[in-house]
C-alpha positions as CSV (number, residue, x, y, z in Angstrom):
1,M,-21.9,79.4,-20.3
2,G,-21.9,77.4,-17.3
3,T,-18.9,76.9,-15.0
4,Q,-17.1,73.6,-15.3
5,G,-16.2,71.7,-11.9
6,T,-12.6,71.0,-11.4
7,G,-13.4,68.0,-9.1
8,R,-12.5,64.2,-9.7
9,K,-13.7,62.6,-12.7
10,R,-16.3,59.9,-11.9
11,S,-15.2,56.4,-12.7
12,T,-17.4,54.2,-14.9
13,K,-18.1,50.4,-14.5
14,K,-16.4,49.9,-17.9
15,E,-12.8,50.5,-16.4
16,R,-10.3,47.9,-16.5
17,A,-9.8,45.6,-13.2
18,T,-7.0,47.4,-11.2
19,A,-4.2,45.1,-9.9
20,E,-5.9,45.2,-6.4
21,D,-9.0,43.5,-8.1
22,E,-7.1,41.0,-9.9
23,A,-5.2,40.2,-6.4
24,L,-8.4,39.7,-4.9
25,N,-9.6,37.6,-7.7
26,L,-6.7,35.2,-7.4
27,I,-7.1,35.0,-3.8
28,A,-10.7,34.0,-4.0
29,R,-10.0,31.5,-6.9
30,E,-7.5,29.8,-4.8
31,A,-9.6,29.7,-1.8
32,E,-12.4,28.2,-3.9
33,A,-9.6,25.7,-5.2
34,R,-8.7,24.6,-1.5
35,L,-12.3,24.1,-0.4
36,A,-13.3,22.0,-3.5
37,A,-10.0,19.9,-2.7
38,K,-11.3,19.6,1.0
39,R,-15.0,18.8,-0.5
40,A,-13.2,16.2,-2.5
41,A,-11.3,14.4,0.4
42,R,-14.1,14.2,2.7
43,A,-16.2,12.6,-0.1
44,E,-13.2,10.2,-0.6
45,A,-13.1,9.5,3.1
46,R,-16.7,8.9,3.4
47,E,-16.7,6.5,0.6
48,I,-13.9,4.6,2.4
49,R,-15.7,4.7,5.6
50,M,-19.1,3.4,4.0
51,K,-17.3,0.6,2.3
52,E,-15.7,-0.6,5.5
53,L,-19.0,-0.4,7.1
54,E,-20.7,-2.6,4.3
55,R,-17.8,-5.2,4.7
56,Q,-18.2,-5.3,8.2
57,Q,-21.9,-5.9,8.3
58,K,-21.3,-8.4,5.7
59,E,-18.9,-10.4,7.7
60,I,-21.4,-10.1,10.7
61,F,-24.1,-11.5,8.4
62,Q,-22.1,-14.3,7.5
63,V,-20.8,-15.0,11.1
64,Q,-24.6,-15.1,12.1
65,K,-25.5,-17.5,9.3
66,V,-22.7,-20.1,10.5
67,G,-24.0,-19.7,13.9
68,E,-27.5,-20.6,12.7
69,V,-26.6,-23.4,10.4
70,L,-24.3,-24.8,13.6
71,Q,-27.2,-24.5,15.9
72,D,-29.5,-26.3,13.4
73,A,-27.1,-29.1,12.8
74,L,-26.5,-29.4,16.4
75,R,-30.3,-29.6,17.1
76,T,-31.2,-32.1,14.4
77,A,-27.8,-34.3,15.3
78,F,-28.8,-35.0,18.7
79,S,-32.1,-36.4,20.1
80,P,-33.9,-33.8,22.5
81,Q,-33.2,-35.8,25.8
82,E,-33.7,-34.1,29.1
83,G,-31.1,-31.2,29.4
84,T,-29.1,-32.0,26.4
85,L,-30.6,-29.4,24.2
86,T,-30.1,-26.9,26.7
87,V,-26.5,-27.5,27.0
88,L,-25.7,-27.6,23.5
89,S,-27.7,-24.4,22.9
90,S,-25.4,-22.8,25.4
91,C,-22.5,-24.2,24.0
92,T,-23.4,-22.8,20.5
93,S,-24.1,-19.5,22.1
94,C,-20.5,-19.4,23.9
95,L,-18.9,-20.3,20.2
96,F,-21.1,-17.8,18.4
97,R,-19.5,-15.1,20.9
98,S,-16.1,-16.1,20.4
99,I,-16.6,-15.9,16.7
100,M,-17.9,-12.5,16.9
101,T,-15.0,-10.9,18.8
């Protein structure tokens, strides 16, 4: 007959979770939820910024189109006399710059 040890019994993996394990799991779930909320907020902010950039680009494109149409109209409205076209071009450039700001 062998001698039996009086030491601690080894734990098995099938034991139930302890209160400490449950607390750690809760903390981890809460941290994951906070990270998910931050990711969602960043995605929403990114979407808002992208829409604003698209709106600004569309506005710039429209202003450029107006400037081009205005320049074309001024070119065709006046006959190209000496110096007239240069003065008109600089005036439209000034007008275009004032629209852009």
